ZADO-1210 file (C-alpha; in nm, 4 decimals, padded with zeros to 6 digits):
<atoms>
<atom x="-03.1180" y="17.5471" z="07.9124" code="MET" pos="1"/>
<atom x="-03.2124" y="17.3679" z="08.2380" code="ARG" pos="2"/>
<atom x="-03.5719" y="17.4657" z="08.3712" code="VAL" pos="3"/>
<atom x="-03.7229" y="17.4290" z="08.6998" code="LEU" pos="4"/>
<atom x="-04.1051" y="17.4485" z="08.7278" code="ILE" pos="5"/>
<atom x="-04.2248" y="17.4798" z="09.0871" code="THR" pos="6"/>
<atom x="-04.5872" y="17.3514" z="09.0949" code="GLY" pos="7"/>
<atom x="-04.5296" y="17.1853" z="08.7481" code="GLY" pos="8"/>
<atom x="-04.7685" y="16.8936" z="08.8312" code="ALA" pos="9"/>
<atom x="-05.0577" y="17.1526" z="08.8303" code="GLY" pos="10"/>
<atom x="-05.2613" y="17.2184" z="08.5182" code="PHE" pos="11"/>
<atom x="-05.0368" y="17.4946" z="08.3713" code="ILE" pos="12"/>
<atom x="-04.7314" y="17.3570" z="08.4863" code="GLY" pos="13"/>
<atom x="-04.7658" y="17.0247" z="08.3240" code="SER" pos="14"/>
<atom x="-04.8874" y="17.1774" z="07.9912" code="ASN" pos="15"/>
<atom x="-04.5526" y="17.3673" z="08.0033" code="LEU" pos="16"/>
<atom x="-04.3507" y="17.0826" z="08.0706" code="CYS" pos="17"/>
<atom x="-04.5076" y="16.9048" z="07.7667" code="ARG" pos="18"/>
<atom x="-04.3919" y="17.1959" z="07.5669" code="ALA" pos="19"/>
<atom x="-04.0586" y="17.2316" z="07.7144" code="LEU" pos="20"/>
<atom x="-03.9801" y="16.8683" z="07.7188" code="SER" pos="21"/>
<atom x="-04.0183" y="16.8861" z="07.3413" code="ALA" pos="22"/>
<atom x="-03.7860" y="17.1306" z="07.2824" code="MET" pos="23"/>
<atom x="-03.4455" y="17.0878" z="07.1647" code="PRO" pos="24"/>
<atom x="-03.3070" y="17.4104" z="07.3309" code="GLU" pos="25"/>
<atom x="-03.4506" y="17.2780" z="07.6707" code="CYS" pos="26"/>
<atom x="-03.2044" y="17.0038" z="07.7993" code="GLU" pos="27"/>
<atom x="-03.3342" y="16.9363" z="08.1376" code="ARG" pos="28"/>
<atom x="-03.6995" y="16.9765" z="08.2951" code="VAL" pos="29"/>
<atom x="-03.7460" y="16.9458" z="08.6468" code="VAL" pos="30"/>
<atom x="-04.0717" y="16.9527" z="08.8589" code="VAL" pos="31"/>
<atom x="-04.0979" y="17.0512" z="09.2031" code="LEU" pos="32"/>
<atom x="-04.4163" y="16.9872" z="09.3714" code="ASP" pos="33"/>
<atom x="-04.5825" y="16.8720" z="09.7019" code="ASP" pos="34"/>
<atom x="-04.8702" y="16.6951" z="09.5229" code="PHE" pos="35"/>
<atom x="-05.1077" y="16.8693" z="09.7363" code="SER" pos="36"/>
<atom x="-05.3236" y="16.9845" z="09.4380" code="THR" pos="37"/>
<atom x="-05.1096" y="16.8738" z="09.1409" code="GLY" pos="38"/>
<atom x="-05.1103" y="16.5215" z="09.0060" code="ARG" pos="39"/>
<atom x="-04.8392" y="16.2754" z="08.9078" code="ARG" pos="40"/>
<atom x="-05.0460" y="16.1547" z="08.6175" code="GLU" pos="41"/>
<atom x="-05.0316" y="16.5216" z="08.4418" code="ASN" pos="42"/>
<atom x="-04.6608" y="16.4649" z="08.3992" code="LEU" pos="43"/>
<atom x="-04.5138" y="16.2765" z="08.1000" code="ASP" pos="44"/>
<atom x="-04.1720" y="16.1328" z="08.2698" code="THR" pos="45"/>
<atom x="-04.1145" y="15.9245" z="07.9553" code="ARG" pos="46"/>
<atom x="-04.0092" y="16.2356" z="07.7870" code="HIS" pos="47"/>
<atom x="-03.7310" y="16.3258" z="08.0344" code="GLY" pos="48"/>
<atom x="-03.9482" y="16.5369" z="08.2837" code="VAL" pos="49"/>
<atom x="-03.7593" y="16.4910" z="08.6447" code="GLU" pos="50"/>
<atom x="-03.9867" y="16.5055" z="08.9373" code="VAL" pos="51"/>
<atom x="-03.8774" y="16.6217" z="09.2830" code="VAL" pos="52"/>
<atom x="-04.1528" y="16.5688" z="09.5511" code="GLU" pos="53"/>
<atom x="-04.1227" y="16.8390" z="09.8148" code="GLY" pos="54"/>
<atom x="-04.2292" y="17.1695" z="09.9150" code="SER" pos="55"/>
<atom x="-04.1036" y="17.5394" z="09.8090" code="ILE" pos="56"/>
<atom x="-04.1337" y="17.6156" z="10.1890" code="LEU" pos="57"/>
<atom x="-03.8580" y="17.3319" z="10.2712" code="ASP" pos="58"/>
<atom x="-03.5074" y="17.4651" z="10.2016" code="PRO" pos="59"/>
<atom x="-03.3431" y="17.1384" z="10.2097" code="ILE" pos="60"/>
<atom x="-03.5557" y="17.0256" z="09.9039" code="VAL" pos="61"/>
<atom x="-03.5657" y="17.3674" z="09.7229" code="LEU" pos="62"/>
<atom x="-03.2139" y="17.4866" z="09.7252" code="GLU" pos="63"/>
<atom x="-03.0409" y="17.1921" z="09.5164" code="PRO" pos="64"/>
<atom x="-03.3088" y="17.2250" z="09.2464" code="VAL" pos="65"/>
<atom x="-03.2842" y="17.5901" z="09.2111" code="VAL" pos="66"/>
<atom x="-02.8971" y="17.5732" z="09.2262" code="ALA" pos="67"/>
<atom x="-02.9133" y="17.3424" z="08.9345" code="ASP" pos="68"/>
<atom x="-03.1382" y="17.5496" z="08.7192" code="ALA" pos="69"/>
<atom x="-03.0721" y="17.8326" z="08.4500" code="ASP" pos="70"/>
<atom x="-03.4235" y="17.9327" z="08.4707" code="ALA" pos="71"/>
<atom x="-03.7060" y="17.8876" z="08.7066" code="VAL" pos="72"/>
<atom x="-04.0938" y="17.9030" z="08.6403" code="VAL" pos="73"/>
<atom x="-04.2608" y="17.9585" z="08.9846" code="HIS" pos="74"/>
<atom x="-04.6180" y="17.8204" z="08.9700" code="LEU" pos="75"/>
<atom x="-04.6553" y="17.6619" z="09.2884" code="ALA" pos="76"/>
<atom x="-04.9320" y="17.8290" z="09.4961" code="ALA" pos="77"/>
<atom x="-05.2492" y="17.7957" z="09.7067" code="ARG" pos="78"/>
<atom x="-05.4384" y="17.9200" z="09.3897" code="ALA" pos="79"/>
<atom x="-05.7861" y="17.9618" z="09.5275" code="SER" pos="80"/>
<atom x="-05.9957" y="18.2556" z="09.7017" code="VAL" pos="81"/>
<atom x="-06.2244" y="18.0368" z="09.8923" code="PRO" pos="82"/>
<atom x="-05.9375" y="17.8643" z="10.0477" code="ARG" pos="83"/>
<atom x="-05.7579" y="18.1998" z="10.1164" code="SER" pos="84"/>
<atom x="-06.0672" y="18.2994" z="10.3148" code="LEU" pos="85"/>
<atom x="-06.0734" y="17.9638" z="10.5148" code="GLU" pos="86"/>
<atom x="-05.7089" y="17.9877" z="10.6177" code="ASP" pos="87"/>
<atom x="-05.5383" y="18.3430" z="10.5327" code="PRO" pos="88"/>
<atom x="-05.2250" y="18.2413" z="10.6760" code="LEU" pos="89"/>
<atom x="-05.1696" y="17.9121" z="10.4873" code="ALA" pos="90"/>
<atom x="-05.2173" y="18.1005" z="10.1809" code="THR" pos="91"/>
<atom x="-04.9699" y="18.3681" z="10.2996" code="HIS" pos="92"/>
<atom x="-04.7101" y="18.1422" z="10.3681" code="GLU" pos="93"/>
<atom x="-04.7281" y="17.9445" z="10.0405" code="VAL" pos="94"/>
<atom x="-04.7672" y="18.2419" z="09.8075" code="ASN" pos="95"/>
<atom x="-04.5699" y="18.5187" z="09.9586" code="ALA" pos="96"/>
<atom x="-04.3179" y="18.3542" z="10.1749" code="THR" pos="97"/>
<atom x="-04.2821" y="18.0571" z="09.9282" code="GLY" pos="98"/>
<atom x="-04.1988" y="18.3142" z="09.6480" code="THR" pos="99"/>
<atom x="-03.9704" y="18.4916" z="09.8645" code="LEU" pos="100"/>
<atom x="-03.7708" y="18.1578" z="09.9450" code="ARG" pos="101"/>
<atom x="-03.7600" y="18.0713" z="09.5480" code="VAL" pos="102"/>
<atom x="-03.5993" y="18.4239" z="09.4713" code="LEU" pos="103"/>
<atom x="-03.3583" y="18.4200" z="09.7744" code="ASP" pos="104"/>
<atom x="-03.2478" y="18.0569" z="09.6491" code="ALA" pos="105"/>
<atom x="-03.2176" y="18.1910" z="09.3179" code="ALA" pos="106"/>
<atom x="-03.0127" y="18.4856" z="09.4604" code="ARG" pos="107"/>
<atom x="-02.7829" y="18.2978" z="09.6568" code="ARG" pos="108"/>
<atom x="-02.6956" y="17.9785" z="09.4460" code="THR" pos="109"/>
<atom x="-02.7688" y="17.9871" z="09.0479" code="SER" pos="110"/>
<atom x="-02.8604" y="18.3492" z="08.9648" code="GLY" pos="111"/>
<atom x="-03.1542" y="18.1920" z="08.7498" code="ALA" pos="112"/>
<atom x="-03.3630" y="18.3656" z="08.5412" code="HIS" pos="113"/>
<atom x="-03.7145" y="18.3462" z="08.7626" code="VAL" pos="114"/>
<atom x="-04.0592" y="18.3664" z="08.6009" code="VAL" pos="115"/>
<atom x="-04.3260" y="18.4466" z="08.8331" code="VAL" pos="116"/>
<atom x="-04.7012" y="18.3635" z="08.8143" code="ALA" pos="117"/>
<atom x="-04.9020" y="18.6358" z="08.9786" code="SER" pos="118"/>
<atom x="-05.2797" y="18.6954" z="08.9206" code="SER" pos="119"/>
<atom x="-05.5366" y="18.9377" z="08.7956" code="SER" pos="120"/>
<atom x="-05.7244" y="18.9237" z="09.1312" code="SER" pos="121"/>
<atom x="-05.4780" y="19.1920" z="09.2596" code="VAL" pos="122"/>
<atom x="-05.6992" y="19.4516" z="09.0985" code="TYR" pos="123"/>
<atom x="-05.9990" y="19.3519" z="09.3031" code="GLY" pos="124"/>
<atom x="-06.1733" y="19.6513" z="09.4002" code="ALA" pos="125"/>
<atom x="-06.0371" y="19.8451" z="09.1291" code="ASN" pos="126"/>
<atom x="-06.3213" y="19.8706" z="08.8644" code="ARG" pos="127"/>
<atom x="-06.1329" y="20.0407" z="08.5939" code="ASN" pos="128"/>
<atom x="-06.1272" y="19.8245" z="08.2653" code="LEU" pos="129"/>
<atom x="-05.9570" y="19.7219" z="08.0938" code="PRO" pos="130"/>
<atom x="-05.7195" y="19.6774" z="08.3659" code="ALA" pos="131"/>
<atom x="-05.3671" y="19.8405" z="08.3397" code="ARG" pos="132"/>
<atom x="-05.0639" y="19.7403" z="08.5164" code="GLU" pos="133"/>
<atom x="-04.9905" y="20.0709" z="08.6443" code="ASP" pos="134"/>
<atom x="-05.3474" y="20.1347" z="08.8213" code="THR" pos="135"/>
<atom x="-05.3732" y="20.0861" z="09.1811" code="VAL" pos="136"/>
<atom x="-05.4162" y="19.7117" z="09.2955" code="ALA" pos="137"/>
<atom x="-05.7004" y="19.6797" z="09.5483" code="LEU" pos="138"/>
<atom x="-05.7106" y="19.3185" z="09.6550" code="PRO" pos="139"/>
<atom x="-06.0459" y="19.1933" z="09.8125" code="ILE" pos="140"/>
<atom x="-05.9501" y="18.8579" z="09.9339" code="SER" pos="141"/>
<atom x="-05.6167" y="18.7289" z="10.1267" code="PRO" pos="142"/>
<atom x="-05.5260" y="18.5170" z="09.7951" code="TYR" pos="143"/>
<atom x="-05.5046" y="18.8666" z="09.6023" code="ALA" pos="144"/>
<atom x="-05.3094" y="19.0101" z="09.8714" code="ALA" pos="145"/>
<atom x="-05.0485" y="18.7037" z="09.8810" code="SER" pos="146"/>
<atom x="-05.0079" y="18.7427" z="09.5160" code="LYS" pos="147"/>
<atom x="-04.9530" y="19.1236" z="09.5064" code="LEU" pos="148"/>
<atom x="-04.6757" y="19.0545" z="09.7538" code="ALA" pos="149"/>
<atom x="-04.5263" y="18.7737" z="09.5592" code="ALA" pos="150"/>
<atom x="-04.4857" y="18.9824" z="09.2562" code="GLU" pos="151"/>
<atom x="-04.3860" y="19.2912" z="09.4912" code="ALA" pos="152"/>
<atom x="-04.0917" y="19.0824" z="09.6151" code="TYR" pos="153"/>
<atom x="-04.0036" y="18.9775" z="09.2645" code="ALA" pos="154"/>
<atom x="-03.9781" y="19.3129" z="09.1520" code="LEU" pos="155"/>
<atom x="-03.7865" y="19.4258" z="09.4622" code="ALA" pos="156"/>
<atom x="-03.5455" y="19.1617" z="09.4397" code="TYR" pos="157"/>
<atom x="-03.4666" y="19.2667" z="09.0749" code="ALA" pos="158"/>
<atom x="-03.4058" y="19.6138" z="09.1912" code="ARG" pos="159"/>
<atom x="-03.2152" y="19.5299" z="09.5094" code="SER" pos="160"/>
<atom x="-02.9947" y="19.2312" z="09.3729" code="PHE" pos="161"/>
<atom x="-03.0099" y="19.2414" z="08.9892" code="GLY" pos="162"/>
<atom x="-03.2111" y="18.9084" z="08.9758" code="THR" pos="163"/>
<atom x="-03.3762" y="18.8498" z="08.6345" code="GLN" pos="164"/>
<atom x="-03.7240" y="18.8315" z="08.6923" code="VAL" pos="165"/>
<atom x="-04.0491" y="18.8435" z="08.4655" code="ALA" pos="166"/>
<atom x="-04.3604" y="18.8662" z="08.6495" code="VAL" pos="167"/>
<atom x="-04.7055" y="18.7808" z="08.4889" code="PHE" pos="168"/>
<atom x="-05.0506" y="18.8296" z="08.5925" code="ARG" pos="169"/>
<atom x="-05.2527" y="18.5400" z="08.4772" code="PHE" pos="170"/>
<atom x="-05.6435" y="18.5715" z="08.3953" code="PHE" pos="171"/>
<atom x="-05.8789" y="18.2700" z="08.4141" code="ASN" pos="172"/>
<atom x="-05.6658" y="18.0488" z="08.2430" code="VAL" pos="173"/>
<atom x="-05.8463" y="17.7116" z="08.1395" code="PHE" pos="174"/>
<atom x="-05.7617" y="17.4173" z="07.9043" code="GLY" pos="175"/>
<atom x="-05.6697" y="17.0264" z="07.9310" code="PRO" pos="176"/>
<atom x="-05.5641" y="16.8697" z="08.2572" code="LEU" pos="177"/>
<atom x="-05.7574" y="17.1402" z="08.4609" code="GLN" pos="178"/>
<atom x="-05.9895" y="16.9078" z="08.6647" code="ARG" pos="179"/>
<atom x="-06.3179" y="16.9640" z="08.8207" code="ALA" pos="180"/>
<atom x="-06.3240" y="16.6994" z="09.1012" code="ASP" pos="181"/>
<atom x="-06.2595" y="16.9260" z="09.4102" code="HIS" pos="182"/>
<atom x="-06.4585" y="17.1898" z="09.5791" code="ALA" pos="183"/>
<atom x="-06.2311" y="17.4732" z="09.4561" code="TYR" pos="184"/>
<atom x="-06.2683" y="17.3935" z="09.0971" code="ALA" pos="185"/>
<atom x="-06.2551" y="17.6795" z="08.8342" code="ALA" pos="186"/>
<atom x="-06.5478" y="17.7883" z="08.6594" code="VAL" pos="187"/>
<atom x="-06.4762" y="17.6468" z="08.2963" code="VAL" pos="188"/>
<atom x="-06.3853" y="17.2836" z="08.4043" code="PRO" pos="189"/>
<atom x="-06.6906" y="17.2993" z="08.6461" code="ALA" pos="190"/>
<atom x="-06.9311" y="17.3810" z="08.3786" code="PHE" pos="191"/>
<atom x="-06.7661" y="17.1350" z="08.1123" code="VAL" pos="192"/>
<atom x="-06.7959" y="16.8673" z="08.3902" code="SER" pos="193"/>
<atom x="-07.1587" y="16.9296" z="08.4494" code="ALA" pos="194"/>
<atom x="-07.2662" y="17.0020" z="08.0998" code="ALA" pos="195"/>
<atom x="-07.1083" y="16.6465" z="07.9913" code="LEU" pos="196"/>
<atom x="-07.2613" y="16.4699" z="08.3105" code="ALA" pos="197"/>
<atom x="-07.5831" y="16.6167" z="08.2083" code="GLY" pos="198"/>
<atom x="-07.6138" y="16.7946" z="08.5508" code="GLU" pos="199"/>
<atom x="-07.7129" y="17.1508" z="08.5699" code="PRO" pos="200"/>
<atom x="-07.4198" y="17.4504" z="08.5761" code="LEU" pos="201"/>
<atom x="-07.4036" y="17.6183" z="08.9144" code="ALA" pos="202"/>
<atom x="-07.3962" y="17.9857" z="08.8153" code="VAL" pos="203"/>
<atom x="-07.2868" y="18.2050" z="09.0998" code="HIS" pos="204"/>
<atom x="-07.4707" y="18.5283" z="09.1121" code="GLY" pos="205"/>
<atom x="-07.6501" y="18.6631" z="08.8052" code="ASP" pos="206"/>
<atom x="-07.3982" y="18.5293" z="08.5660" code="GLY" pos="207"/>
<atom x="-07.3074" y="18.8774" z="08.4236" code="ARG" pos="208"/>
<atom x="-06.9955" y="18.8875" z="08.5904" code="GLN" pos="209"/>
<atom x="-06.7143" y="18.8924" z="08.3347" code="THR" pos="210"/>
<atom x="-06.3770" y="18.7313" z="08.3055" code="ARG" pos="211"/>
<atom x="-06.1056" y="18.7418" z="08.0379" code="ASP" pos="212"/>
<atom x="-06.0576" y="18.3551" z="07.9758" code="PHE" pos="213"/>
<atom x="-05.7193" y="18.2664" z="07.8592" code="THR" pos="214"/>
<atom x="-05.6479" y="17.9127" z="07.6973" code="TYR" pos="215"/>
<atom x="-05.3569" y="17.7610" z="07.8392" code="VAL" pos="216"/>
<atom x="-05.1568" y="17.7267" z="07.5203" code="ASP" pos="217"/>
<atom x="-05.1670" y="18.0809" z="07.4912" code="SER" pos="218"/>
<atom x="-05.0170" y="18.1163" z="07.8306" code="VAL" pos="219"/>
<atom x="-04.7735" y="17.8409" z="07.7650" code="VAL" pos="220"/>
<atom x="-04.6619" y="18.0079" z="07.4345" code="ASP" pos="221"/>
<atom x="-04.5705" y="18.3441" z="07.6274" code="ILE" pos="222"/>
<atom x="-04.3961" y="18.1480" z="07.9235" code="LEU" pos="223"/>
<atom x="-04.1833" y="17.9656" z="07.6686" code="VAL" pos="224"/>
<atom x="-04.0834" y="18.2667" z="07.4798" code="THR" pos="225"/>
<atom x="-03.9910" y="18.4292" z="07.7930" code="SER" pos="226"/>
<atom x="-03.7559" y="18.1654" z="07.8846" code="LEU" pos="227"/>
<atom x="-03.5839" y="18.1373" z="07.5600" code="LEU" pos="228"/>
<atom x="-03.5482" y="18.5142" z="07.5222" code="GLU" pos="229"/>
<atom x="-03.4813" y="18.5503" z="07.9051" code="ALA" pos="230"/>
<atom x="-03.7355" y="18.8270" z="07.9175" code="THR" pos="231"/>
<atom x="-03.7557" y="19.0548" z="08.2153" code="THR" pos="232"/>
<atom x="-04.0312" y="19.2773" z="08.3345" code="THR" pos="233"/>
<atom x="-03.9785" y="19.6061" z="08.5250" code="ALA" pos="234"/>
<atom x="-04.3469" y="19.5840" z="08.6506" code="THR" pos="235"/>
<atom x="-04.6008" y="19.3062" z="08.6458" code="ALA" pos="236"/>
<atom x="-04.7518" y="19.2209" z="08.3104" code="VAL" pos="237"/>
<atom x="-05.0952" y="19.1107" z="08.2186" code="ASN" pos="238"/>
<atom x="-05.0992" y="18.7586" z="08.0538" code="LEU" pos="239"/>
<atom x="-05.4260" y="18.7645" z="07.8818" code="ALA" pos="240"/>
<atom x="-05.5683" y="18.9520" z="07.5587" code="PHE" pos="241"/>
<atom x="-05.8343" y="19.1703" z="07.6571" code="GLY" pos="242"/>
<atom x="-06.1316" y="18.9368" z="07.5630" code="VAL" pos="243"/>
<atom x="-06.4121" y="19.0246" z="07.8013" code="ARG" pos="244"/>
<atom x="-06.6941" y="18.7434" z="07.8344" code="CYS" pos="245"/>
<atom x="-06.9686" y="18.7103" z="08.0928" code="SER" pos="246"/>
<atom x="-07.0733" y="18.3982" z="08.2544" code="LEU" pos="247"/>
<atom x="-07.3756" y="18.3589" z="08.0500" code="LEU" pos="248"/>
<atom x="-07.1660" y="18.4133" z="07.7445" code="GLU" pos="249"/>
<atom x="-06.9256" y="18.1285" z="07.8299" code="LEU" pos="250"/>
<atom x="-07.2413" y="17.8997" z="07.8880" code="VAL" pos="251"/>
<atom x="-07.3815" y="18.0073" z="07.5420" code="ALA" pos="252"/>
<atom x="-07.0227" y="17.9336" z="07.3764" code="THR" pos="253"/>
<atom x="-07.0376" y="17.6082" z="07.5542" code="LEU" pos="254"/>
<atom x="-07.3696" y="17.5025" z="07.4075" code="GLU" pos="255"/>
<atom x="-07.2342" y="17.5913" z="07.0896" code="GLU" pos="256"/>
<atom x="-06.9640" y="17.3691" z="07.1251" code="VAL" pos="257"/>
<atom x="-07.1783" y="17.0944" z="07.2530" code="LEU" pos="258"/>
<atom x="-07.4319" y="17.1518" z="06.9844" code="GLU" pos="259"/>
<atom x="-07.7163" y="17.1262" z="07.2613" code="ARG" pos="260"/>
<atom x="-07.8732" y="17.3544" z="07.5258" code="PRO" pos="261"/>
<atom x="-07.7496" y="17.3241" z="07.8753" code="VAL" pos="262"/>
<atom x="-07.9362" y="17.3718" z="08.2111" code="THR" pos="263"/>
<atom x="-07.8386" y="17.6085" z="08.4525" code="ARG" pos="264"/>
<atom x="-07.9146" y="17.7191" z="08.8258" code="HIS" pos="265"/>
<atom x="-07.8184" y="18.0214" z="09.0097" code="HIS" pos="266"/>
<atom x="-07.6422" y="18.0049" z="09.3449" code="VAL" pos="267"/>
<atom x="-07.5229" y="18.2759" z="09.5658" code="ASP" pos="268"/>
<atom x="-07.2312" y="18.4892" z="09.4720" code="PRO" pos="269"/>
<atom x="-06.8775" y="18.3697" z="09.6206" code="ARG" pos="270"/>
<atom x="-06.7221" y="18.6131" z="09.8704" code="PRO" pos="271"/>
<atom x="-06.4041" y="18.7549" z="09.7571" code="GLY" pos="272"/>
<atom x="-06.4796" y="18.7098" z="09.3736" code="ASP" pos="273"/>
<atom x="-06.4360" y="19.0273" z="09.1774" code="VAL" pos="274"/>
<atom x="-06.7145" y="19.1387" z="08.9580" code="ARG" pos="275"/>
<atom x="-06.5344" y="19.2006" z="08.6285" code="ASP" pos="276"/>
<atom x="-06.1953" y="19.1313" z="08.5041" code="SER" pos="277"/>
<atom x="-06.0591" y="19.2334" z="08.1699" code="GLN" pos="278"/>
<atom x="-05.6893" y="19.2646" z="08.0787" code="ALA" pos="279"/>
<atom x="-05.5301" y="19.5691" z="07.9061" code="ASP" pos="280"/>
<atom x="-05.2967" y="19.4010" z="07.6531" code="GLN" pos="281"/>
<atom x="-05.0622" y="19.6805" z="07.5740" code="THR" pos="282"/>
<atom x="-04.7462" y="19.5741" z="07.7862" code="ARG" pos="283"/>
<atom x="-04.7840" y="19.2186" z="07.6778" code="LEU" pos="284"/>
<atom x="-04.8050" y="19.3132" z="07.3131" code="ARG" pos="285"/>
<atom x="-04.5003" y="19.5220" z="07.3306" code="ALA" pos="286"/>
<atom x="-04.2924" y="19.2460" z="07.4825" code="LEU" pos="287"/>
<atom x="-04.4608" y="18.9660" z="07.2538" code="PHE" pos="288"/>
<atom x="-04.5857" y="19.1120" z="06.9268" code="PRO" pos="289"/>
<atom x="-04.6402" y="18.7827" z="06.7588" code="GLU" pos="290"/>
<atom x="-04.8527" y="18.5999" z="07.0230" code="ALA" pos="291"/>
<atom x="-05.1558" y="18.4747" z="06.8761" code="ARG" pos="292"/>
<atom x="-05.4309" y="18.3740" z="07.1438" code="PRO" pos="293"/>
<atom x="-05.6580" y="18.0828" z="07.0978" code="VAL" pos="294"/>
<atom x="-06.0024" y="18.2023" z="07.0707" code="ALA" pos="295"/>
<atom x="-06.2532" y="18.0993" z="07.3408" code="LEU" pos="296"/>
<atom x="-06.4681" y="17.8829" z="07.1312" code="VAL" pos="297"/>
<atom x="-06.1685" y="17.6875" z="07.0095" code="ASP" pos="298"/>
<atom x="-06.0250" y="17.6552" z="07.3529" code="GLY" pos="299"/>
<atom x="-06.3454" y="17.5177" z="07.4907" code="LEU" pos="300"/>
<atom x="-06.3515" y="17.2755" z="07.2109" code="ARG" pos="301"/>
<atom x="-06.0259" y="17.1461" z="07.3059" code="ALA" pos="302"/>
<atom x="-06.1083" y="17.1281" z="07.6702" code="THR" pos="303"/>
<atom x="-06.4431" y="16.9319" z="07.5919" code="VAL" pos="304"/>
<atom x="-06.2298" y="16.6888" z="07.3871" code="ALA" pos="305"/>
<atom x="-05.9921" y="16.6493" z="07.6643" code="TRP" pos="306"/>
<atom x="-06.2761" y="16.5829" z="07.9069" code="PHE" pos="307"/>
<atom x="-06.4339" y="16.3384" z="07.6816" code="ARG" pos="308"/>
<atom x="-06.0868" y="16.1698" z="07.6528" code="SER" pos="309"/>
<atom x="-06.0809" y="16.1409" z="08.0298" code="GLU" pos="310"/>
<atom x="-06.3997" y="15.9667" z="08.0715" code="SER" pos="311"/>
<atom x="-06.2853" y="15.6931" z="07.8353" code="THR" pos="312"/>
<atom x="-05.9159" y="15.6789" z="07.9913" code="GLY" pos="313"/>
<atom x="-05.7668" y="15.7808" z="07.6591" code="ALA" pos="314"/>
<atom x="-05.6421" y="16.1320" z="07.7911" code="GLY" pos="315"/>
<atom x="-05.4424" y="15.9488" z="08.0726" code="ARG" pos="316"/>
<atom x="-05.0288" y="15.9533" z="08.0885" code="ILE" pos="317"/>
<atom x="-04.8403" y="15.6794" z="08.1881" code="ALA" pos="318"/>
<atom x="-04.5467" y="15.8334" z="08.4409" code="GLY" pos="319"/>
</atoms>
């Protein structure tokens, strides 16, 4: 199997690369990334991962790599609510138009199986929990709207052209290789980095907002299985396991891992953020009954260990 991973130098993509490159069933792994947020050092090219630098918006770069793939895992995105508020058009162009370009390249060239990453943010103002895929999506940010458009295009291509697609809604994925050194860092790396540096954790709002945190290995396991089994989905499917945790509970779990208290300070809520998030896992379990998610505390331990190894240089990979 030849696999193309768009956005493969990002945190989820690079973890997926490591898993696929170790599998005998996968003869070739190619990463397409423009390195606007992904990092070259995330990629272990010693184990056969091929890297193509370029944008999914550039057909000259995109079409040859899609044409040579049996499967495409489409992770490339402008993955930030705040960035989408600052520049909605750029977010739409990458997330919606970019996905359309990937799907159309697959349709016209290789007929590849396309796995598309969507987001729990599409539920937005719909407060029914746990969130079921058949409930109405009510995006409250341009980012969320662009991801809903992306998954709609994928499902429309399946129905219109017979493209093999699987669409997964990710919920607050965290783990090694997810960095905290930029303005749009996700909450887990931001908290871990601050805690290890002895700095206060910036908690947006009252901290009682909830998320369904999903360790990256749990996500990678599902993606690998979907590739091996050529899984297709007739609708978007939640890729999370229904564990609802508040930010204050996350802080308490981090204190358990670190075996010491951490300080925190509360700042203003972020515009565009949903208040609560929790996945209904019924459809996921029907497709992947053997899936065994990593517990939050174990995922945090692994994440803390990676951050500590980074601080000593032990976690870096030579390209």
